[in-house]
NUZAKOL-906170 format. One record per residue (C-alpha): residue in three letters; chain; x, y, z. Coordinates in nm, 3 decimals, padded with zeros to 5 digits. Layout:
N
PT,ALA,A,X,Y,Z
...
END
This chain:
593
PT,MET,A,-00.120,23.062,16.628
PT,LEU,A,-00.251,23.399,16.512
PT,LYS,A,00.005,23.642,16.379
PT,LYS,A,00.012,24.005,16.491
PT,SER,A,-00.154,24.108,16.164
PT,ASP,A,-00.425,23.843,16.214
PT,ILE,A,-00.502,23.976,16.563
PT,ALA,A,-00.529,24.332,16.430
PT,ASP,A,-00.770,24.200,16.168
PT,LEU,A,-00.992,24.057,16.443
PT,PHE,A,-01.046,24.412,16.566
PT,SER,A,-01.092,24.577,16.226
PT,ALA,A,-01.472,24.599,16.225
PT,ILE,A,-01.639,24.930,16.308
PT,GLU,A,-01.822,24.914,16.643
PT,ILE,A,-02.166,25.067,16.687
PT,GLN,A,-02.307,25.164,17.025
PT,GLU,A,-02.632,25.362,16.996
PT,PHE,A,-02.833,25.504,16.708
PT,GLU,A,-03.145,25.713,16.654
PT,ILE,A,-03.355,25.719,16.335
PT,HIS,A,-03.420,26.054,16.162
PT,PRO,A,-03.787,26.158,16.140
PT,SER,A,-03.768,26.111,15.761
PT,GLY,A,-03.677,25.744,15.807
PT,LYS,A,-03.397,25.780,15.553
PT,LYS,A,-03.097,25.794,15.786
PT,ALA,A,-02.984,25.742,16.144
PT,ILE,A,-02.740,25.919,16.373
PT,CYS,A,-02.499,25.670,16.533
PT,SER,A,-02.220,25.653,16.788
PT,VAL,A,-01.948,25.442,16.627
PT,ASN,A,-01.587,25.353,16.699
PT,ARG,A,-01.345,25.311,16.408
PT,GLY,A,-01.055,25.243,16.644
PT,LYS,A,-00.950,25.576,16.796
PT,ASN,A,-01.261,25.682,16.990
PT,TRP,A,-01.639,25.700,16.986
PT,GLU,A,-01.757,25.948,16.722
PT,LEU,A,-02.082,26.050,16.553
PT,ALA,A,-02.174,25.927,16.207
PT,THR,A,-02.484,25.922,15.989
PT,LEU,A,-02.604,25.592,15.845
PT,ASP,A,-02.790,25.583,15.512
PT,LEU,A,-03.076,25.340,15.578
PT,SER,A,-03.107,25.249,15.210
PT,ALA,A,-02.746,25.193,15.109
PT,GLY,A,-02.598,25.111,15.453
PT,ARG,A,-02.321,25.368,15.415
PT,LEU,A,-02.167,25.545,15.715
PT,SER,A,-02.054,25.909,15.689
PT,ARG,A,-01.852,26.070,15.967
PT,LEU,A,-02.031,26.369,16.124
PT,LEU,A,-01.816,26.465,16.425
PT,SER,A,-01.504,26.332,16.595
PT,GLY,A,-01.236,26.458,16.831
PT,GLU,A,-01.046,26.392,17.152
PT,GLN,A,-01.366,26.333,17.346
PT,SER,A,-01.601,26.035,17.313
PT,LEU,A,-01.930,26.136,17.151
PT,MET,A,-02.217,25.912,17.255
PT,SER,A,-02.596,25.872,17.300
PT,PRO,A,-02.697,26.088,16.999
PT,VAL,A,-03.063,26.177,16.943
PT,TYR,A,-03.240,26.386,16.680
PT,SER,A,-03.466,26.677,16.761
PT,PRO,A,-03.829,26.614,16.659
PT,GLU,A,-03.789,26.804,16.329
PT,GLY,A,-03.456,26.636,16.262
PT,GLY,A,-03.253,26.956,16.228
PT,ARG,A,-03.042,26.914,16.543
PT,VAL,A,-02.863,26.641,16.735
PT,ALA,A,-02.804,26.619,17.110
PT,TYR,A,-02.534,26.395,17.253
PT,HIS,A,-02.302,26.366,17.551
PT,THR,A,-01.922,26.371,17.567
PT,ASP,A,-01.649,26.263,17.805
PT,PHE,A,-01.269,26.254,17.799
PT,GLU,A,-01.084,25.922,17.798
PT,GLY,A,-01.364,25.741,17.978
PT,ASP,A,-01.371,25.964,18.289
PT,GLU,A,-01.755,25.959,18.282
PT,ASN,A,-01.779,26.330,18.356
PT,HIS,A,-02.012,26.383,18.063
PT,ASP,A,-02.143,26.709,17.922
PT,ILE,A,-02.449,26.769,17.705
PT,VAL,A,-02.389,26.915,17.358
PT,VAL,A,-02.632,27.018,17.082
PT,VAL,A,-02.520,27.051,16.720
PT,ASN,A,-02.690,27.111,16.386
PT,ALA,A,-02.763,26.791,16.195
PT,ASP,A,-02.494,26.888,15.943
PT,GLY,A,-02.232,26.884,16.221
PT,ARG,A,-02.197,27.261,16.254
PT,GLY,A,-02.256,27.496,16.546
PT,ALA,A,-02.189,27.263,16.839
PT,LYS,A,-02.287,27.420,17.172
PT,LYS,A,-02.241,27.279,17.521
PT,HIS,A,-02.564,27.294,17.725
PT,SER,A,-02.436,27.170,18.061
PT,ASP,A,-02.199,27.362,18.285
PT,GLY,A,-01.925,27.108,18.354
PT,VAL,A,-02.062,27.027,18.698
PT,GLU,A,-02.026,26.653,18.772
PT,ASP,A,-02.177,26.400,18.527
PT,ASN,A,-02.449,26.501,18.276
PT,TYR,A,-02.566,26.238,18.028
PT,ASP,A,-02.843,26.078,17.815
PT,PRO,A,-03.006,26.391,17.661
PT,ARG,A,-03.357,26.361,17.516
PT,PHE,A,-03.549,26.634,17.330
PT,SER,A,-03.906,26.714,17.433
PT,PRO,A,-04.173,26.641,17.169
PT,ASP,A,-04.191,27.012,17.077
PT,GLY,A,-03.812,27.036,17.059
PT,GLU,A,-03.795,27.324,17.308
PT,ARG,A,-03.645,27.142,17.606
PT,ILE,A,-03.391,26.870,17.676
PT,ALA,A,-03.418,26.629,17.967
PT,PHE,A,-03.103,26.459,18.090
PT,LEU,A,-02.962,26.270,18.387
PT,SER,A,-02.703,26.416,18.624
PT,ASN,A,-02.541,26.337,18.957
PT,ARG,A,-02.470,26.706,19.026
PT,ASP,A,-02.663,26.707,19.354
PT,HIS,A,-02.502,26.489,19.625
PT,ASP,A,-02.382,26.233,19.367
PT,ILE,A,-02.733,26.093,19.314
PT,ASP,A,-02.852,26.070,18.953
PT,ASN,A,-03.174,26.265,18.896
PT,LEU,A,-03.364,26.418,18.605
PT,TYR,A,-03.291,26.773,18.491
PT,LEU,A,-03.428,27.006,18.223
PT,VAL,A,-03.256,27.268,18.010
PT,GLY,A,-03.374,27.469,17.709
PT,SER,A,-03.280,27.313,17.376
PT,ARG,A,-03.110,27.643,17.281
PT,GLY,A,-02.939,27.665,17.620
PT,GLY,A,-03.020,27.848,17.942
PT,SER,A,-03.058,27.764,18.308
PT,ILE,A,-03.077,27.406,18.432
PT,ARG,A,-03.375,27.296,18.643
PT,LYS,A,-03.391,26.987,18.863
PT,LEU,A,-03.704,26.785,18.793
PT,THR,A,-03.683,26.492,19.036
PT,ASP,A,-03.543,26.456,19.385
PT,GLU,A,-03.502,26.081,19.436
PT,GLU,A,-03.277,25.936,19.706
PT,VAL,A,-03.177,25.646,19.481
PT,PRO,A,-03.054,25.694,19.123
PT,VAL,A,-03.285,25.761,18.829
PT,ARG,A,-03.165,25.524,18.556
PT,ARG,A,-03.381,25.562,18.241
PT,PHE,A,-03.662,25.789,18.124
PT,ALA,A,-03.889,25.882,17.833
PT,TRP,A,-04.093,26.193,17.746
PT,SER,A,-04.470,26.150,17.713
PT,PRO,A,-04.607,26.223,17.361
PT,LEU,A,-04.750,26.558,17.476
PT,GLY,A,-04.436,26.655,17.667
PT,ASP,A,-04.629,26.730,17.985
PT,SER,A,-04.467,26.446,18.179
PT,ILE,A,-04.170,26.213,18.184
PT,VAL,A,-04.181,25.851,18.295
PT,TYR,A,-03.866,25.733,18.466
PT,GLU,A,-03.714,25.425,18.624
PT,THR,A,-03.552,25.456,18.966
PT,GLY,A,-03.365,25.225,19.193
PT,VAL,A,-03.091,24.975,19.246
PT,GLY,A,-03.093,24.619,19.368
PT,ASP,A,-03.414,24.532,19.549
PT,ASP,A,-03.574,24.878,19.563
PT,ASP,A,-03.673,24.988,19.213
PT,PHE,A,-03.986,25.152,19.078
PT,ILE,A,-04.134,25.350,18.789
PT,SER,A,-04.262,25.704,18.841
PT,LEU,A,-04.419,25.988,18.649
PT,ALA,A,-04.289,26.346,18.675
PT,SER,A,-04.482,26.653,18.566
PT,THR,A,-04.260,26.877,18.353
PT,GLN,A,-04.454,27.188,18.456
PT,LYS,A,-04.503,27.131,18.828
PT,ALA,A,-04.258,27.008,19.088
PT,LYS,A,-04.456,26.690,19.128
PT,THR,A,-04.375,26.319,19.090
PT,LYS,A,-04.590,26.012,19.136
PT,LYS,A,-04.484,25.650,19.185
PT,ILE,A,-04.690,25.437,18.945
PT,LEU,A,-04.529,25.092,18.957
PT,TYR,A,-04.365,24.948,19.268
PT,ARG,A,-04.338,24.620,19.453
PT,ARG,A,-04.053,24.531,19.684
PT,ASN,A,-03.805,24.274,19.550
PT,VAL,A,-03.964,24.302,19.206
PT,GLU,A,-03.792,24.477,18.915
PT,HIS,A,-03.993,24.710,18.691
PT,SER,A,-03.811,24.852,18.391
PT,LEU,A,-03.876,25.066,18.086
PT,VAL,A,-03.614,24.891,17.881
PT,GLY,A,-03.424,24.612,18.055
PT,ASP,A,-03.069,24.533,17.944
PT,PHE,A,-03.085,24.615,17.574
PT,GLY,A,-03.192,24.937,17.401
PT,THR,A,-03.339,25.283,17.459
PT,PRO,A,-03.685,25.325,17.618
PT,HIS,A,-03.981,25.394,17.389
PT,PRO,A,-04.263,25.281,17.620
PT,TRP,A,-04.553,25.519,17.543
PT,SER,A,-04.862,25.458,17.331
PT,SER,A,-04.908,25.732,17.073
PT,ASP,A,-05.194,25.893,17.270
PT,GLY,A,-04.998,25.891,17.597
PT,ASP,A,-05.268,25.693,17.778
PT,ARG,A,-05.080,25.365,17.814
PT,LEU,A,-04.732,25.267,17.915
PT,LEU,A,-04.537,24.952,17.835
PT,PHE,A,-04.305,24.805,18.096
PT,ALA,A,-04.111,24.487,18.169
PT,SER,A,-04.129,24.320,18.510
PT,ASN,A,-04.029,23.995,18.682
PT,GLU,A,-04.332,24.004,18.910
PT,ASN,A,-04.419,23.654,18.784
PT,ASP,A,-04.052,23.540,18.810
PT,ALA,A,-03.967,23.554,18.438
PT,VAL,A,-03.947,23.907,18.298
PT,ASP,A,-04.281,23.961,18.123
PT,ILE,A,-04.424,24.255,17.931
PT,GLY,A,-04.713,24.450,18.075
PT,MET,A,-04.918,24.756,17.994
PT,LEU,A,-05.024,25.018,18.246
PT,ASP,A,-05.330,25.238,18.197
PT,ILE,A,-05.210,25.573,18.331
PT,ALA,A,-05.550,25.707,18.435
PT,SER,A,-05.683,25.398,18.615
PT,GLY,A,-05.355,25.243,18.725
PT,MET,A,-05.471,24.906,18.594
PT,LYS,A,-05.207,24.660,18.471
PT,LYS,A,-05.248,24.409,18.190
PT,TRP,A,-04.995,24.141,18.095
PT,LEU,A,-04.940,24.137,17.718
PT,VAL,A,-04.663,23.879,17.676
PT,ARG,A,-04.596,23.608,17.932
PT,SER,A,-04.370,23.305,17.904
PT,LYS,A,-04.090,23.128,18.090
PT,LYS,A,-03.828,23.335,17.904
PT,ASP,A,-03.711,23.682,18.003
PT,LYS,A,-03.822,23.963,17.771
PT,TYR,A,-03.699,24.323,17.744
PT,ALA,A,-03.737,24.658,17.572
PT,PRO,A,-04.102,24.653,17.463
PT,GLN,A,-04.217,24.929,17.225
PT,TRP,A,-04.528,25.002,17.023
PT,SER,A,-04.517,25.056,16.649
PT,PRO,A,-04.611,25.415,16.548
PT,ASP,A,-04.976,25.311,16.492
PT,ASP,A,-04.984,25.114,16.822
PT,GLY,A,-05.086,24.807,16.625
PT,SER,A,-04.771,24.601,16.679
PT,LEU,A,-04.551,24.532,16.977
PT,ALA,A,-04.176,24.472,16.935
PT,TYR,A,-03.963,24.321,17.211
PT,LEU,A,-03.643,24.128,17.278
PT,GLU,A,-03.652,23.777,17.421
PT,VAL,A,-03.383,23.553,17.565
PT,GLU,A,-03.358,23.226,17.374
PT,GLU,A,-03.048,23.095,17.545
PT,PRO,A,-02.773,23.154,17.444
PT,ASN,A,-02.923,23.404,17.197
PT,VAL,A,-03.137,23.717,17.226
PT,VAL,A,-03.393,23.755,16.947
PT,LEU,A,-03.625,24.032,16.829
PT,LYS,A,-03.995,23.949,16.802
PT,VAL,A,-04.303,24.139,16.686
PT,ARG,A,-04.652,24.065,16.811
PT,ARG,A,-04.961,24.183,16.624
PT,GLY,A,-05.291,24.067,16.766
PT,GLU,A,-05.250,23.702,16.858
PT,ASN,A,-04.966,23.641,16.612
PT,THR,A,-04.598,23.661,16.705
PT,ALA,A,-04.317,23.660,16.448
PT,LEU,A,-03.940,23.627,16.485
PT,VAL,A,-03.788,23.912,16.280
PT,SER,A,-03.417,23.887,16.370
PT,PRO,A,-03.160,23.618,16.296
PT,ARG,A,-03.210,23.330,16.537
PT,GLU,A,-02.837,23.316,16.606
PT,GLY,A,-02.664,23.586,16.808
PT,THR,A,-02.768,23.876,17.028
PT,SER,A,-03.006,24.141,16.897
PT,ARG,A,-03.034,24.479,17.067
PT,ALA,A,-03.122,24.848,17.025
PT,ALA,A,-03.431,24.792,16.809
PT,LYS,A,-03.610,25.101,16.672
PT,TRP,A,-03.927,25.125,16.463
PT,LEU,A,-03.902,25.311,16.135
PT,PRO,A,-04.120,25.627,16.152
PT,ASP,A,-04.372,25.485,15.904
PT,GLY,A,-04.402,25.164,16.105
PT,ARG,A,-04.317,24.937,15.811
PT,GLY,A,-04.028,24.773,15.993
PT,LEU,A,-03.754,24.782,16.253
PT,VAL,A,-03.385,24.868,16.256
PT,PHE,A,-03.168,24.677,16.505
PT,VAL,A,-02.816,24.554,16.582
PT,ASN,A,-02.720,24.187,16.579
PT,GLY,A,-02.393,23.998,16.617
PT,SER,A,-02.276,23.655,16.731
PT,SER,A,-01.962,23.464,16.828
PT,ARG,A,-01.904,23.400,16.457
PT,ARG,A,-01.960,23.753,16.323
PT,PRO,A,-01.924,24.109,16.457
PT,GLU,A,-02.224,24.331,16.513
PT,GLU,A,-02.400,24.479,16.210
PT,VAL,A,-02.714,24.686,16.159
PT,PHE,A,-03.015,24.496,16.026
PT,VAL,A,-03.351,24.604,15.886
PT,ALA,A,-03.659,24.385,15.938
PT,VAL,A,-03.968,24.433,15.721
PT,GLY,A,-04.248,24.188,15.783
PT,ALA,A,-04.102,23.859,15.905
PT,ARG,A,-03.779,23.893,15.708
PT,SER,A,-03.460,24.075,15.799
PT,ARG,A,-03.156,24.175,15.596
PT,ARG,A,-02.813,24.296,15.692
PT,LEU,A,-02.780,24.664,15.611
PT,THR,A,-02.416,24.739,15.695
PT,ARG,A,-02.084,24.579,15.604
PT,PHE,A,-01.865,24.683,15.897
PT,ARG,A,-01.643,24.383,15.827
PT,THR,A,-01.571,24.238,15.485
PT,LYS,A,-01.262,24.014,15.528
PT,PRO,A,-01.319,23.644,15.605
PT,LEU,A,-01.193,23.513,15.938
PT,PRO,A,-00.996,23.195,16.012
PT,LYS,A,-01.251,22.914,16.043
PT,HIS,A,-01.092,22.767,16.355
PT,LEU,A,-01.194,23.083,16.546
PT,LEU,A,-01.560,23.074,16.441
PT,VAL,A,-01.701,22.860,16.720
PT,SER,A,-02.063,22.862,16.832
PT,PRO,A,-02.126,22.820,17.204
PT,LYS,A,-02.276,22.511,17.359
PT,THR,A,-02.522,22.574,17.642
PT,VAL,A,-02.442,22.365,17.950
PT,ARG,A,-02.562,22.348,18.309
PT,TYR,A,-02.347,22.231,18.597
PT,CYS,A,-02.407,22.180,18.968
PT,SER,A,-02.263,22.439,19.205
PT,PHE,A,-02.164,22.387,19.570
PT,ASP,A,-02.526,22.377,19.691
PT,GLY,A,-02.673,22.175,19.404
PT,LEU,A,-02.800,22.479,19.213
PT,LYS,A,-02.779,22.430,18.836
PT,ILE,A,-02.573,22.712,18.682
PT,PRO,A,-02.619,22.793,18.311
PT,ALA,A,-02.307,22.859,18.107
PT,MET,A,-02.173,22.890,17.753
PT,LEU,A,-01.895,22.650,17.657
PT,PHE,A,-01.659,22.727,17.371
PT,SER,A,-01.426,22.444,17.269
PT,PRO,A,-01.127,22.476,17.035
PT,ARG,A,-01.123,22.269,16.718
PT,ASN,A,-00.787,22.127,16.828
PT,ARG,A,-00.848,21.980,17.174
PT,SER,A,-00.505,21.835,17.238
PT,ARG,A,-00.402,22.097,17.497
PT,ARG,A,-00.664,21.997,17.760
PT,ALA,A,-00.655,22.343,17.921
PT,GLY,A,-00.940,22.577,18.009
PT,ILE,A,-01.032,22.928,18.118
PT,VAL,A,-01.325,23.031,18.339
PT,LEU,A,-01.442,23.368,18.201
PT,PRO,A,-01.741,23.514,18.391
PT,HIS,A,-01.918,23.838,18.300
PT,GLY,A,-01.903,24.156,18.508
PT,GLY,A,-02.198,24.345,18.647
PT,PRO,A,-02.287,24.142,18.845
PT,GLU,A,-02.642,24.187,18.712
PT,MET,A,-02.566,24.102,18.351
PT,MET,A,-02.588,23.797,18.127
PT,ASP,A,-02.340,23.641,17.887
PT,THR,A,-02.507,23.567,17.554
PT,ASN,A,-02.392,23.465,17.207
PT,MET,A,-02.196,23.776,17.108
PT,TRP,A,-01.882,23.877,16.918
PT,ASP,A,-01.587,23.848,17.158
PT,GLN,A,-01.229,23.868,17.033
PT,LEU,A,-01.085,23.754,17.368
PT,THR,A,-01.267,23.421,17.347
PT,MET,A,-01.142,23.377,16.992
PT,MET,A,-00.782,23.451,17.094
PT,LEU,A,-00.806,23.196,17.376
PT,LEU,A,-00.954,22.936,17.141
PT,ASP,A,-00.660,23.000,16.907
PT,ARG,A,-00.424,22.899,17.191
PT,GLY,A,-00.618,22.576,17.243
PT,PHE,A,-00.815,22.673,17.556
PT,HIS,A,-01.168,22.564,17.634
PT,VAL,A,-01.359,22.873,17.752
PT,LEU,A,-01.651,22.852,17.994
PT,LYS,A,-01.867,23.160,18.057
PT,PRO,A,-02.092,23.098,18.359
PT,ASN,A,-02.406,23.301,18.424
PT,TYR,A,-02.365,23.273,18.800
PT,ARG,A,-02.646,23.337,19.051
PT,GLY,A,-02.748,23.702,19.038
PT,SER,A,-02.725,23.713,18.657
PT,THR,A,-03.011,23.852,18.453
PT,GLY,A,-03.201,23.641,18.201
PT,TYR,A,-03.322,23.365,18.434
PT,GLY,A,-03.604,23.524,18.629
PT,ARG,A,-03.647,23.703,18.959
PT,ARG,A,-03.559,23.419,19.195
PT,PHE,A,-03.225,23.351,19.026
PT,LEU,A,-03.150,23.724,19.010
PT,HIS,A,-03.192,23.767,19.386
PT,LEU,A,-03.000,23.456,19.496
PT,HIS,A,-02.692,23.666,19.573
PT,ASP,A,-02.871,23.935,19.778
PT,LYS,A,-02.664,24.012,20.092
PT,ASP,A,-02.413,23.759,19.960
PT,LEU,A,-02.198,23.929,19.694
PT,GLY,A,-01.866,23.747,19.684
PT,GLY,A,-02.029,23.442,19.836
PT,GLY,A,-02.240,23.200,19.636
PT,ASP,A,-02.182,23.385,19.309
PT,TYR,A,-01.803,23.356,19.328
PT,LEU,A,-01.836,22.989,19.429
PT,ASP,A,-02.046,22.934,19.116
PT,THR,A,-01.745,23.049,18.912
PT,VAL,A,-01.514,22.820,19.109
PT,TYR,A,-01.745,22.529,19.033
PT,ALA,A,-01.733,22.631,18.666
PT,GLY,A,-01.366,22.537,18.682
PT,LYS,A,-01.454,22.215,18.860
PT,TYR,A,-01.699,22.135,18.580
PT,LEU,A,-01.428,22.176,18.316
PT,VAL,A,-01.205,21.931,18.503
PT,ASP,A,-01.477,21.681,18.599
PT,SER,A,-01.608,21.674,18.241
PT,GLY,A,-01.270,21.549,18.122
PT,LEU,A,-01.210,21.846,17.894
PT,VAL,A,-00.937,22.003,18.108
PT,ASP,A,-00.657,21.861,18.322
PT,LYS,A,-00.667,21.981,18.682
PT,ASP,A,-00.329,22.158,18.657
PT,ARG,A,-00.428,22.349,18.339
PT,LEU,A,-00.704,22.575,18.463
PT,GLY,A,-00.706,22.956,18.445
PT,TYR,A,-00.941,23.239,18.544
PT,TRP,A,-01.000,23.567,18.356
PT,GLY,A,-01.228,23.833,18.505
PT,ALA,A,-01.304,24.201,18.455
PT,SER,A,-01.483,24.452,18.680
PT,TYR,A,-01.706,24.245,18.913
PT,SER,A,-01.550,23.922,18.786
PT,GLY,A,-01.208,24.082,18.837
PT,PHE,A,-01.317,24.083,19.202
PT,THR,A,-01.442,23.721,19.195
PT,CYS,A,-01.121,23.619,19.018
PT,MET,A,-00.917,23.742,19.315
PT,LEU,A,-01.147,23.565,19.559
PT,ALA,A,-01.113,23.241,19.362
PT,LEU,A,-00.733,23.265,19.340
PT,THR,A,-00.689,23.342,19.709
PT,LYS,A,-00.958,23.119,19.861
PT,HIS,A,-00.898,22.823,19.627
PT,PRO,A,-00.527,22.872,19.558
PT,ASP,A,-00.445,22.513,19.459
PT,MET,A,-00.705,22.507,19.183
PT,TRP,A,-00.558,22.760,18.939
PT,ALA,A,-00.251,22.764,18.719
PT,ALA,A,-00.285,23.136,18.643
PT,GLY,A,-00.527,23.426,18.678
PT,VAL,A,-00.602,23.759,18.512
PT,SER,A,-00.791,24.032,18.703
PT,ILE,A,-00.892,24.337,18.497
PT,VAL,A,-01.024,24.666,18.650
PT,GLY,A,-01.145,24.491,18.965
PT,PHE,A,-01.211,24.602,19.321
PT,PHE,A,-01.058,24.419,19.616
PT,ASP,A,-01.151,24.597,19.940
PT,TRP,A,-01.518,24.669,20.003
PT,GLU,A,-01.448,24.955,20.243
PT,THR,A,-01.216,25.152,20.014
PT,GLU,A,-01.427,25.074,19.707
PT,HIS,A,-01.736,25.205,19.884
PT,GLU,A,-01.555,25.524,19.980
PT,THR,A,-01.427,25.604,19.629
PT,GLU,A,-01.685,25.474,19.378
PT,ARG,A,-01.965,25.677,19.215
PT,GLY,A,-02.290,25.739,19.401
PT,TYR,A,-02.506,25.504,19.196
PT,LEU,A,-02.265,25.219,19.270
PT,LYS,A,-02.263,25.305,19.641
PT,LYS,A,-02.642,25.278,19.642
PT,TYR,A,-02.629,24.946,19.459
PT,ASP,A,-02.372,24.801,19.698
PT,GLU,A,-02.567,24.921,20.002
PT,SER,A,-02.887,24.772,19.861
PT,LYS,A,-02.723,24.438,19.788
PT,MET,A,-02.483,24.412,20.084
PT,GLY,A,-02.538,24.690,20.337
PT,ASP,A,-02.284,24.932,20.481
PT,PRO,A,-01.928,24.793,20.524
PT,LYS,A,-01.890,24.984,20.850
PT,LYS,A,-02.198,24.817,21.004
PT,ASN,A,-02.097,24.459,20.929
PT,PRO,A,-01.716,24.468,20.909
PT,GLU,A,-01.657,24.093,20.949
PT,LEU,A,-01.872,24.006,20.646
PT,PHE,A,-01.700,24.264,20.428
PT,LYS,A,-01.356,24.158,20.552
PT,ASP,A,-01.433,23.801,20.445
PT,ARG,A,-01.549,23.924,20.103
PT,SER,A,-01.244,24.147,20.042
PT,PRO,A,-00.970,23.951,19.862
PT,ILE,A,-00.704,24.203,19.965
PT,ASN,A,-00.716,24.033,20.306
PT,PHE,A,-00.613,23.693,20.167
PT,LEU,A,-00.326,23.776,19.933
PT,GLU,A,-00.080,23.568,20.137
PT,ARG,A,-00.266,23.256,20.014
PT,LEU,A,-00.210,23.339,19.647
PT,LYS,A,-00.009,23.075,19.460
PT,ALA,A,-00.092,23.120,19.093
PT,PRO,A,00.087,23.380,18.879
PT,LEU,A,-00.136,23.685,18.849
PT,LEU,A,-00.180,23.957,18.584
PT,MET,A,-00.366,24.273,18.687
PT,THR,A,-00.463,24.583,18.490
PT,ALA,A,-00.636,24.906,18.588
PT,SER,A,-00.731,25.231,18.418
PT,ALA,A,-00.633,25.573,18.551
PT,LYS,A,-00.967,25.741,18.465
PT,ASP,A,-01.187,25.462,18.603
PT,VAL,A,-01.461,25.591,18.837
PT,ARG,A,-01.632,25.253,18.884
PT,CYS,A,-01.338,25.046,19.009
PT,PRO,A,-01.079,25.318,19.077
PT,PRO,A,-00.712,25.232,19.009
PT,THR,A,-00.637,25.283,19.379
PT,GLU,A,-00.797,24.940,19.434
PT,SER,A,-00.542,24.768,19.210
PT,ARG,A,-00.249,24.980,19.330
PT,ALA,A,-00.314,24.876,19.691
PT,VAL,A,-00.308,24.507,19.593
PT,VAL,A,00.009,24.548,19.386
PT,ALA,A,00.188,24.716,19.677
PT,LYS,A,00.107,24.419,19.900
PT,LEU,A,00.203,24.163,19.636
PT,LYS,A,00.542,24.331,19.596
PT,ALA,A,00.599,24.328,19.970
PT,MET,A,00.509,23.957,19.983
PT,GLY,A,00.722,23.866,19.683
PT,LYS,A,00.425,23.717,19.498
PT,LYS,A,00.462,23.649,19.126
PT,HIS,A,00.257,23.909,18.941
PT,GLN,A,00.245,24.156,18.654
PT,TYR,A,00.064,24.489,18.656
PT,HIS,A,-00.026,24.736,18.383
PT,GLU,A,-00.221,25.060,18.411
PT,TYR,A,-00.374,25.242,18.114
PT,PRO,A,-00.332,25.617,18.171
PT,ASP,A,-00.576,25.722,17.899
PT,GLU,A,-00.877,25.498,17.967
PT,GLY,A,-01.179,25.470,18.193
PT,HIS,A,-01.350,25.153,18.310
PT,TRP,A,-01.318,24.980,17.973
PT,PRO,A,-01.086,25.058,17.679
PT,ARG,A,-01.228,25.276,17.403
PT,LYS,A,-00.908,25.303,17.204
PT,ARG,A,-00.860,24.997,16.985
PT,LYS,A,-00.484,24.985,17.047
PT,ASN,A,-00.546,24.954,17.421
PT,LEU,A,-00.805,24.680,17.383
PT,ILE,A,-00.574,24.482,17.155
PT,ASP,A,-00.294,24.533,17.407
PT,LEU,A,-00.516,24.422,17.697
PT,TYR,A,-00.636,24.106,17.524
PT,GLY,A,-00.288,24.034,17.393
PT,LYS,A,-00.130,24.064,17.738
PT,SER,A,-00.405,23.845,17.885
PT,THR,A,-00.373,23.572,17.625
PT,ASP,A,00.006,23.567,17.635
PT,PHE,A,00.009,23.553,18.015
PT,LEU,A,-00.234,23.262,18.036
PT,ASP,A,-00.058,23.082,17.751
PT,GLU,A,00.279,23.120,17.922
PT,HIS,A,00.175,23.007,18.269
PT,ILE,A,-00.072,22.728,18.192
PT,PRO,A,00.103,22.407,18.079
PT,SER,A,00.062,22.305,17.714
END
């Protein structure tokens, strides 16, 4: 079993979130976490060296360079409270100035092509995220869009006279164009129950051709997410890359001659470049690639890649070859933890085949297993670095990560199978993941556990209360448990998502009562560990506190821990280590050896 020092070593690598390449192509500005918080650093793109630029009590994220490279815009928040503010600083780290006014949430700043304005997203008006403009040296803030559903992503046109943006949640999304001079917006891509995106799940949008006449987008109009091109003037669409696999984050090279995009090659996500009729794989085939950016001279791409056997690093791809640029981790890891996932498919309650990643320990004598679904729910588990899985493997657990119905990565039909049914078929898919582990002979029926966080913290509680005899123990992290109270207290963009997917709890109370695990706590048999975070605005801690109060009154066996200095997910390394340590110890203690 891993020693305390070994566990700390698992978390020793620097994490990287976003980065932006300097106009010179010689360096990048990055948001990285060395263990205490997210901070800003510059990355030398020749030597791969990181140099700290700014750090402090607040998280510093989403950095972007001004067009001339002399300034950096970013957003901040305190302990994950997601009340961000926009800040601009000189590229040498001096002269930081806040450009927002502390009203609500202001995030994702982007300089205009002339460097005179900054566009950003904010929920300052009725808790609905819209586009706003402010001068890059400061000044008054102007609202640019007035959408009734949240604006999610956007990109300036090359001339700066318009901004393309993605709007919507659930089954009502579209792409629009906003004039930056006039109070005028125009919907340019829309079809009900079809997703149109500028970026998809991985990366920052760079959808424009250099002349501003054409726009790249990703859409599941043909079921799989394909890459299309829209002619702005005529409105004509053309499909550029079509296949049975989902593709994301298309972007032209600076000369418009090559097209880079990410593609799901289950369980991996790879980076490809298409030039003419030729397509080349430019990333490692193993692992998940994300956040690709063209170098300014177009000679190659910078991207992030990591897998279950190695933490994320920055890579550079030139031609059809890539090399690792950074060395965020240098120490070797114990070989018994370096397990590649096996892709499996199992039958759910209605015969639907559910894709999943199976991790099996090298020592299989324990015959115990953990169902570990992703959150979201519209996400996808891929081959990524995950210390929790490694810690569970170290204790001898098989780990199954199901991509239940409603997950991304498997086309439009699969994505919409849980519409009006959250906490229905999707949670049953996770229950049948446990059944698969038992039926396959890998796990004994009395040695099965469930670990879930956020949305899967919710499905965990449904599974433990509606199938109480199936589980030996469960762990529910930052979940929600009562649809009505969650709807009343969560952020506006989540309200809109829930209403799109499920409707209003007050209009169909019986459905939402059935899908609220707080109503079934008397059925709970398995020991339960719960955690929440005091600054969480997505699944507020009041959700967990209400459950804990009832569990105490019922005398149910449970443990509860609340992190006072975190938001939805831990940013401080000590808290993440504590969370994973508590989870692993709890499951190890309560599931028979």
